[in-house]
C-alpha positions as CSV (number, residue, x, y, z in Angstrom):
1,M,24.1,124.9,128.4
2,L,27.5,125.2,130.0
3,Q,30.3,124.0,127.9
4,K,32.3,120.9,128.3
5,R,35.6,121.4,130.1
6,L,39.1,120.3,129.2
7,I,39.7,116.7,130.2
8,H,42.8,115.9,132.1
9,S,44.4,112.5,131.5
10,T,46.2,110.7,134.2
11,K,48.5,108.9,131.7
12,F,52.2,109.4,132.1
13,T,53.2,108.4,128.6
14,R,53.2,111.9,127.1
15,H,56.2,112.9,129.2
16,K,59.6,112.4,127.8
17,A,61.0,111.0,131.0
18,L,59.7,109.9,134.4
19,T,60.2,112.2,137.4
20,P,62.5,110.7,140.0
21,L,60.7,108.9,142.9
22,T,59.4,111.4,145.4
23,H,61.4,110.1,148.3
24,V,64.6,110.3,146.2
25,K,63.9,113.9,145.2
26,H,63.0,114.7,148.8
27,P,65.2,112.5,151.0
28,D,63.7,114.2,154.1
29,F,60.8,111.8,153.7
30,Q,61.6,108.6,155.5
31,R,59.4,105.5,155.3
32,N,57.7,104.8,158.6
33,P,59.2,101.5,159.8
34,A,56.0,100.7,161.7
35,F,54.2,100.1,158.4
36,G,54.0,96.5,157.0
37,K,55.1,95.5,153.5
38,I,52.7,93.8,151.1
39,S,53.0,90.0,151.1
40,N,51.3,87.2,149.1
41,R,49.1,86.6,152.1
42,D,47.8,90.2,151.7
43,I,47.1,89.7,148.0
44,D,45.2,86.5,148.7
45,F,43.0,88.3,151.2
46,F,42.2,91.1,148.8
47,K,41.2,88.5,146.2
48,T,38.5,87.3,148.6
49,I,37.0,90.9,148.5
50,L,37.5,92.1,145.0
51,A,37.2,90.6,141.5
52,P,40.5,89.8,139.8
53,T,39.9,92.7,137.4
54,N,39.8,95.1,140.3
55,I,43.3,94.3,141.5
56,V,46.4,95.6,139.8
57,H,49.5,93.9,141.4
58,E,52.9,94.4,139.8
59,V,56.1,93.6,141.6
60,D,57.8,96.1,139.2
61,Y,56.3,99.4,140.2
62,E,57.5,100.9,136.9
63,S,55.4,98.5,135.0
64,S,52.9,100.3,132.7
65,N,50.0,98.6,134.5
66,I,50.7,100.3,137.8
67,L,52.9,103.3,136.8
68,Q,50.0,105.5,135.9
69,Y,48.6,105.2,139.4
70,N,52.0,105.9,140.9
71,T,52.5,109.1,139.0
72,D,50.7,112.5,139.3
73,W,49.3,114.4,136.3
74,F,52.1,117.0,136.2
75,N,54.8,114.3,136.5
76,L,56.3,115.9,139.6
77,Y,55.6,113.1,142.2
78,R,56.0,109.4,141.9
79,G,55.6,106.5,144.3
80,S,56.6,102.9,144.3
81,S,53.4,101.1,145.1
82,S,53.0,97.6,143.7
83,L,49.3,97.3,144.4
84,C,46.2,99.3,143.3
85,L,42.8,98.2,144.5
86,F,39.5,99.2,142.8
87,P,36.6,98.7,145.3
88,T,33.0,99.1,143.9
89,T,31.1,99.4,147.2
90,T,31.5,101.1,150.6
91,S,31.4,97.6,152.2
92,Q,34.5,96.6,150.2
93,V,36.3,99.8,151.3
94,S,35.4,99.0,154.9
95,Q,36.9,95.5,154.6
96,I,40.1,96.8,152.9
97,L,40.7,99.5,155.5
98,K,39.9,97.2,158.4
99,Y,42.4,94.7,157.2
100,C,45.1,97.3,156.4
101,N,44.7,98.9,159.8
102,K,45.2,95.5,161.5
103,Q,48.2,94.6,159.4
104,R,49.6,98.2,159.6
105,L,49.5,98.6,155.8
106,A,49.6,102.2,154.7
107,V,46.9,103.4,152.2
108,V,46.6,106.3,149.8
109,P,43.1,107.1,148.5
110,Q,43.0,108.1,144.9
111,G,40.2,109.5,142.7
112,G,40.7,111.0,139.3
113,N,44.3,111.7,140.0
114,T,44.0,115.3,138.7
115,G,45.6,116.8,141.8
116,V,48.8,118.9,141.6
117,S,50.2,118.6,145.1
118,G,51.0,114.9,145.2
119,G,48.2,114.2,147.7
120,A,46.8,111.2,145.8
121,I,50.2,109.6,145.0
122,P,52.2,107.2,147.2
123,V,55.4,108.5,148.7
124,F,56.7,105.0,149.2
125,D,54.9,101.6,148.8
126,E,51.5,102.6,150.2
127,I,48.5,100.6,148.8
128,I,46.5,102.7,146.3
129,V,42.8,102.5,146.8
130,N,41.4,103.9,143.6
131,T,37.7,104.9,143.7
132,S,37.0,105.2,140.0
133,K,34.7,102.2,140.0
134,M,32.5,103.6,142.8
135,N,30.5,105.7,140.3
136,K,26.8,105.4,141.0
137,I,24.4,108.4,141.4
138,R,22.4,107.1,144.3
139,H,19.5,109.6,144.6
140,F,18.4,113.0,143.4
141,D,15.5,115.1,144.9
142,A,14.2,117.4,142.1
143,V,12.4,119.6,144.7
144,S,15.3,120.5,147.0
145,G,18.1,119.8,144.5
146,A,19.9,117.5,147.0
147,A,22.0,114.8,145.3
148,I,23.6,111.7,146.8
149,V,26.5,110.2,144.8
150,D,29.3,107.7,145.1
151,C,32.7,109.2,145.6
152,G,34.0,108.1,142.2
153,V,31.3,109.9,140.2
154,V,33.1,112.2,137.7
155,L,32.1,115.8,138.1
156,E,31.1,116.3,134.4
157,T,29.0,113.0,134.5
158,L,27.0,114.4,137.4
159,D,26.5,117.7,135.6
160,Q,25.2,115.8,132.5
161,F,22.8,113.9,134.7
162,L,21.5,117.1,136.3
163,E,21.2,119.1,133.1
164,P,17.8,117.6,131.8
165,R,16.5,118.0,135.3
166,G,17.2,121.7,135.4
167,Y,20.0,121.6,137.9
168,T,23.8,121.9,137.8
169,V,26.7,121.2,140.1
170,P,28.0,124.1,142.3
171,L,31.6,123.4,141.3
172,D,33.3,123.8,137.9
173,L,36.9,122.9,137.2
174,G,39.2,122.6,134.3
175,A,39.5,118.9,135.1
176,K,35.7,118.5,135.1
177,G,35.9,115.6,132.7
178,S,38.0,113.4,134.9
179,C,38.1,114.6,138.5
180,Q,35.8,112.8,141.0
181,I,33.4,114.1,143.6
182,G,35.2,112.3,146.5
183,G,38.5,113.9,145.5
184,N,36.8,117.3,145.1
185,V,35.5,117.1,148.6
186,S,38.7,115.7,150.1
187,T,40.7,118.7,148.7
188,N,37.8,121.2,149.2
189,A,38.2,122.2,145.6
190,G,37.4,125.8,144.8
191,G,36.9,126.0,141.1
192,L,35.8,128.7,138.7
193,R,32.5,129.8,140.3
194,L,33.3,129.9,144.0
195,M,32.3,133.6,144.2
196,R,28.7,132.7,143.2
197,Y,28.2,129.3,144.8
198,G,30.8,129.3,147.6
199,N,33.1,126.4,148.5
200,L,32.3,122.8,149.3
201,H,32.1,123.4,153.0
202,G,28.9,125.2,152.4
203,N,27.5,123.0,149.7
204,V,28.1,119.5,151.2
205,L,25.1,118.4,153.2
206,G,26.5,115.1,154.4
207,L,29.2,112.5,153.9
208,E,29.7,108.7,154.1
209,V,33.2,108.0,155.3
210,V,35.1,104.8,156.0
211,L,37.3,105.4,159.0
212,P,40.8,103.7,159.2
213,D,39.5,100.8,161.3
214,G,36.8,100.0,158.8
215,T,34.0,101.8,160.6
216,I,31.4,103.2,158.2
217,L,30.4,106.7,159.3
218,E,27.1,107.1,157.5
219,N,25.8,110.7,157.6
220,L,24.4,111.2,154.1
221,S,21.9,113.8,155.3
222,T,20.0,115.9,152.8
223,L,19.0,118.4,155.4
224,R,20.1,122.0,155.1
225,K,19.6,122.6,158.8
226,D,20.8,120.1,161.4
227,N,22.4,121.4,164.7
228,T,22.5,118.1,166.5
229,G,26.0,118.2,167.9
230,Y,29.3,118.5,166.1
231,D,29.2,118.9,162.3
232,L,31.4,115.9,161.7
233,K,31.4,116.1,158.0
234,Q,33.5,119.3,158.1
235,L,36.4,117.2,159.5
236,F,36.8,115.3,156.3
237,I,36.3,118.2,153.8
238,G,39.8,119.2,152.8
239,A,41.5,116.5,154.9
240,E,42.9,114.9,151.8
241,G,42.1,111.4,152.9
242,T,44.3,111.6,156.1
243,L,41.4,110.9,158.4
244,G,39.3,108.4,156.4
245,L,38.1,107.6,152.9
246,V,35.1,109.5,151.6
247,T,32.8,107.0,149.8
248,G,29.6,109.0,149.5
249,V,28.6,112.6,149.2
250,S,25.3,114.4,149.5
251,F,25.2,118.0,148.5
252,L,23.0,120.8,147.3
253,T,22.8,121.5,143.6
254,P,21.6,124.9,142.4
255,R,19.2,125.5,139.5
256,R,20.8,125.6,136.1
257,P,20.9,129.1,134.8
258,K,18.7,129.9,131.8
259,A,21.0,132.6,130.6
260,V,24.8,132.4,130.4
261,N,26.9,135.2,129.0
262,V,30.7,135.3,128.7
263,A,32.9,138.3,127.7
264,M,36.7,138.7,127.4
265,I,38.4,142.1,127.9
266,G,42.0,143.3,127.3
267,L,43.6,145.6,129.9
268,N,46.9,147.4,130.3
269,S,47.6,146.8,134.0
270,F,46.6,144.7,136.9
271,E,45.3,147.9,138.6
272,D,42.9,148.0,135.7
273,V,41.9,144.4,136.2
274,Q,41.0,145.3,139.8
275,K,39.0,148.3,138.6
276,A,37.1,146.2,136.1
277,F,36.3,143.7,138.9
278,V,35.0,146.3,141.2
279,M,32.9,147.7,138.4
280,A,31.6,144.2,137.6
281,K,30.4,143.8,141.2
282,E,28.7,147.2,140.9
283,D,27.0,146.7,137.6
284,L,26.4,142.9,137.5
285,S,26.2,142.0,141.2
286,E,23.6,139.2,141.5
287,I,24.3,137.6,138.1
288,L,28.2,137.7,138.2
289,S,29.4,134.1,138.4
290,A,33.1,134.2,137.5
291,F,35.9,136.8,137.0
292,E,39.1,135.3,135.8
293,F,42.4,136.9,134.8
294,W,45.6,135.9,133.1
295,D,48.7,137.7,131.8
296,H,50.1,138.0,128.3
297,D,52.7,135.3,128.9
298,S,49.9,132.8,129.5
299,V,48.5,133.6,126.1
300,G,51.8,132.9,124.5
301,V,52.1,129.5,126.1
302,V,48.6,128.5,125.0
303,K,49.1,129.7,121.5
304,S,52.4,127.8,121.1
305,Q,51.3,124.5,122.6
306,M,47.6,124.1,121.9
307,M,46.2,126.9,119.7
308,Q,48.8,127.5,117.0
309,D,46.3,127.9,114.2
310,V,43.6,129.8,116.2
311,N,43.3,133.5,116.2
312,Y,43.1,135.2,119.6
313,P,39.7,136.6,120.3
314,I,41.1,140.2,120.9
315,D,43.3,142.0,118.4
316,G,46.5,143.5,119.5
317,E,48.6,142.8,122.6
318,H,47.5,143.7,126.1
319,A,49.4,143.1,129.4
320,F,46.3,141.4,130.9
321,Y,43.1,139.7,130.0
322,A,40.0,139.1,132.0
323,L,37.1,136.7,131.4
324,L,33.8,137.4,133.1
325,E,30.7,135.2,133.2
326,T,27.1,136.0,134.2
327,Q,24.4,133.5,135.0
328,G,20.8,134.4,135.4
329,S,17.2,133.6,134.4
330,K,16.4,136.3,131.8
331,Q,18.7,136.6,128.8
332,E,17.5,140.1,127.7
333,H,17.9,141.5,131.2
334,D,21.4,140.0,131.6
335,Q,22.5,141.0,128.1
336,E,21.5,144.6,128.8
337,K,23.4,144.7,132.0
338,L,26.5,143.2,130.5
339,D,26.3,145.6,127.5
340,E,26.1,148.6,129.8
341,Y,29.0,147.3,131.9
342,L,31.3,146.7,128.9
343,A,30.4,150.1,127.5
344,R,31.4,151.7,130.8
345,L,34.7,149.9,130.8
346,L,35.6,151.1,127.4
347,E,34.3,154.7,127.9
348,T,36.4,155.1,131.1
349,G,39.5,153.5,129.5
350,V,39.7,150.7,132.1
351,A,39.5,148.2,129.3
352,K,41.1,148.7,125.9
353,D,39.1,146.1,123.9
354,G,36.7,143.4,124.5
355,V,34.6,140.6,122.9
356,M,31.3,138.9,123.9
357,A,30.4,135.3,123.1
358,Q,27.4,135.1,120.7
359,D,26.6,131.4,121.1
360,A,27.6,128.3,123.1
361,K,30.5,127.5,120.7
362,Q,32.0,131.0,121.4
363,V,31.4,130.6,125.1
364,S,33.4,127.4,125.0
365,S,36.1,129.1,122.9
366,L,36.6,132.0,125.3
367,W,36.7,129.8,128.3
368,G,39.2,127.6,126.5
369,W,41.9,130.3,126.5
370,R,41.7,130.4,130.3
371,E,41.3,126.7,131.0
372,K,44.1,125.5,128.6
373,I,46.8,127.4,130.5
374,P,47.8,124.6,132.9
375,E,47.8,121.9,130.2
376,S,49.7,124.1,127.8
377,I,52.5,124.9,130.3
378,S,52.7,121.2,131.2
379,K,53.2,120.5,127.5
380,S,56.0,123.0,127.2
381,G,58.3,121.3,129.8
382,T,58.4,120.2,133.4
383,A,55.7,122.3,135.0
384,M,55.6,123.6,138.5
385,T,52.2,124.9,139.6
386,Y,51.4,126.9,142.7
387,D,48.0,127.8,144.2
388,V,48.1,130.6,146.7
389,A,45.6,133.1,148.2
390,M,46.0,136.7,149.3
391,E,44.4,140.1,149.2
392,V,43.4,140.8,145.6
393,P,45.7,143.9,145.2
394,L,48.7,141.7,145.9
395,L,47.8,138.9,143.4
396,Y,50.1,139.9,140.5
397,K,52.7,141.5,142.7
398,M,53.9,138.0,143.6
399,V,54.4,137.2,139.9
400,E,56.2,140.5,139.3
401,D,58.5,139.9,142.3
402,A,59.2,136.3,141.3
403,K,60.2,137.5,137.8
404,R,62.4,140.2,139.2
405,H,64.0,137.8,141.8
406,F,64.9,135.0,139.4
407,G,65.7,137.5,136.6
408,E,68.3,139.1,138.7
409,K,69.8,135.7,139.3
410,N,69.9,135.1,135.5
411,Q,67.7,132.1,135.9
412,L,64.6,133.2,133.9
413,G,64.3,133.0,130.1
414,D,65.0,130.8,127.1
415,G,67.7,128.2,128.0
416,K,67.7,129.2,131.7
417,L,66.6,127.3,134.8
418,Y,63.1,128.6,134.4
419,S,62.0,129.1,130.8
420,N,58.5,130.4,131.6
421,L,56.9,132.1,134.6
422,L,53.3,133.3,134.4
423,G,50.3,134.1,136.5
424,F,46.5,133.7,136.3
425,G,43.6,133.0,138.6
426,H,40.3,133.8,140.2
427,V,40.1,137.5,141.0
428,G,36.7,136.9,142.7
429,D,38.2,134.9,145.6
430,G,41.8,136.2,145.7
431,N,43.3,132.9,144.3
432,L,46.4,133.1,142.2
433,H,47.9,130.3,140.2
434,I,51.5,130.9,139.4
435,M,53.3,128.4,137.1
436,A,56.8,128.0,135.8
437,N,58.6,125.6,133.4
438,L,61.6,124.0,135.0
439,D,64.7,122.7,133.1
440,G,64.3,119.0,133.4
441,F,63.9,117.7,136.9
442,D,66.3,120.1,138.7
443,D,65.5,119.5,142.4
444,H,67.2,122.7,143.5
445,G,65.1,124.7,140.9
446,Q,61.9,123.4,142.3
447,E,63.0,123.9,145.9
448,A,64.1,127.5,145.1
449,M,60.7,128.3,143.5
450,D,58.8,126.6,146.4
451,E,60.7,128.7,148.9
452,F,60.1,131.9,147.1
453,V,56.4,131.4,146.5
454,F,55.5,130.0,149.9
455,S,57.6,132.5,151.8
456,W,56.2,135.4,149.9
457,A,52.6,134.2,150.5
458,M,53.2,133.8,154.3
459,R,55.1,137.0,154.6
460,N,52.1,138.8,153.0
461,K,49.6,137.1,155.3
462,G,48.3,134.8,152.5
463,S,47.8,131.1,152.3
464,I,50.2,128.6,150.7
465,T,47.2,126.7,149.2
466,A,43.8,127.9,148.3
467,E,42.2,124.9,146.5
468,H,44.9,122.4,145.6
469,G,45.6,121.0,149.0
470,V,48.8,120.5,151.0
471,G,49.6,117.0,149.8
472,V,53.4,116.4,149.6
473,S,54.3,119.6,148.0
474,K,53.6,121.9,151.0
475,V,53.7,119.6,154.0
476,N,57.2,120.8,155.0
477,Y,55.9,124.4,155.1
478,M,53.0,123.7,157.4
479,N,55.2,124.3,160.5
480,R,55.5,127.9,159.2
481,A,52.0,128.2,157.8
482,K,50.2,127.1,161.0
483,S,50.7,128.0,164.6
484,P,51.9,125.4,167.1
485,A,48.4,125.3,168.7
486,Q,46.8,124.6,165.3
487,L,49.2,121.8,164.5
488,T,48.8,120.3,167.9
489,L,45.0,120.1,167.5
490,M,45.4,118.7,164.0
491,R,47.7,115.9,165.3
492,T,45.3,115.2,168.2
493,L,42.5,114.7,165.7
494,K,44.7,112.5,163.5
495,N,45.9,110.4,166.3
496,A,42.4,109.9,167.7
497,I,40.8,108.9,164.4
498,D,43.9,107.1,162.8
499,P,46.1,106.0,165.7
500,N,48.1,103.7,163.4
501,G,48.6,106.5,160.9
502,I,47.8,104.3,157.9
503,M,45.7,106.9,156.0
504,N,47.6,108.8,153.4
505,P,50.8,109.2,155.5
506,Y,53.5,111.8,155.0
507,K,50.8,114.3,153.8
508,V,49.2,117.4,155.3
509,I,50.6,117.2,158.8
510,P,54.3,117.7,159.1
511,N,56.8,115.9,161.3
512,R,57.5,117.6,164.5
513,T,60.6,119.9,164.3
């Protein structure tokens, strides 16, 4: 059985202070004057659709009842919405969007609110449509493995439903206990096992989407082959709610592996991490499901914030650590292959030490050291998180260059502008997560780190986002990340589907420069 993942809370109360409003921190965002403002008439209308318990309306947007929906998990983005709606059916979503489109009321779809790019948070006073009460598993076919679910079904809940039926979800995230399927699809979440199961573009069979004018686009196909015209669902995967609100998802679930093995290894250099990865593909090939890495600084943050009294699984200190997982159908076969692989790593000196999980509890423990990195750094101060993709040999060079750059400016270290800077990520798909602790809410510090990370990624032919989405955090870099032709086509699609621009405005597509 795969272990339970770390649960991300959307509560803001653990933070010492609230981050400034997004449009105050980033004054280049200007409220679109074409959008209407919420009135009592609007509230009265929504009361005809939703039960009173499914409407949160607070004139004071800093009231505790609404604040948690206005603030992102990392406390980097905050809006000033006074209204959060909780529909329970697709029909209710349709009525809400139809009305908002007619009244020019801007809307921001929100799922589990575990995103880190500000995509599910209002920038100004947009109405929040929270999907957490749309949480039914509609259908499951035990022969094909096709599942149809509401957008608000929590990823882990679905996995628990599938477990006794012998299936699993093709996506696994650190936020598995609170992220929702609709949000996963809308950000094209990558996760920990993309190298085995691929991304959601390939696993989603069909979608149900409510368009901005209230039209319900019902295409919950369970067919693996359907070449009848444009593959419309692909428009909404990764669109971050800017084209419509995903209310239902059908996707293919793989068989749950009968044998799961996890090992952690210590290595002296990132070059050795790459060698270990290549050897893993050679020796483990068809059963290799994950290959994660992190640096020694990541270990220090996790130990100081969440694992103070827990011994690290590997003795001594190593510059890097890697965690690899295999999934297969025969434990003895997989164990033998993994044993031979680890022996080869140690014999050749690629790895200096290693440990293998002996039971489910140890599997969970080893994964915990990797998965607790984001939460640990968020506990150690204001955390900035970046999600970039590039050729694997370049992954840690970005971290090294960032440390050198800010170190030369005397801005990195205890008591400095950035107290921590570390790197970890998915070697299997070339996805680096670089994180830093910022002193308070220093706007210039965040802007400087943004500029360094995003410019470095683009200069080295990488992507400024691999799985977290564009949201607010990267929208102003899209003019550099995409060609004029690409942006023109994106705007054409947006204008055709959402001519009033009410769906998640200020996100993904930048203003013309």
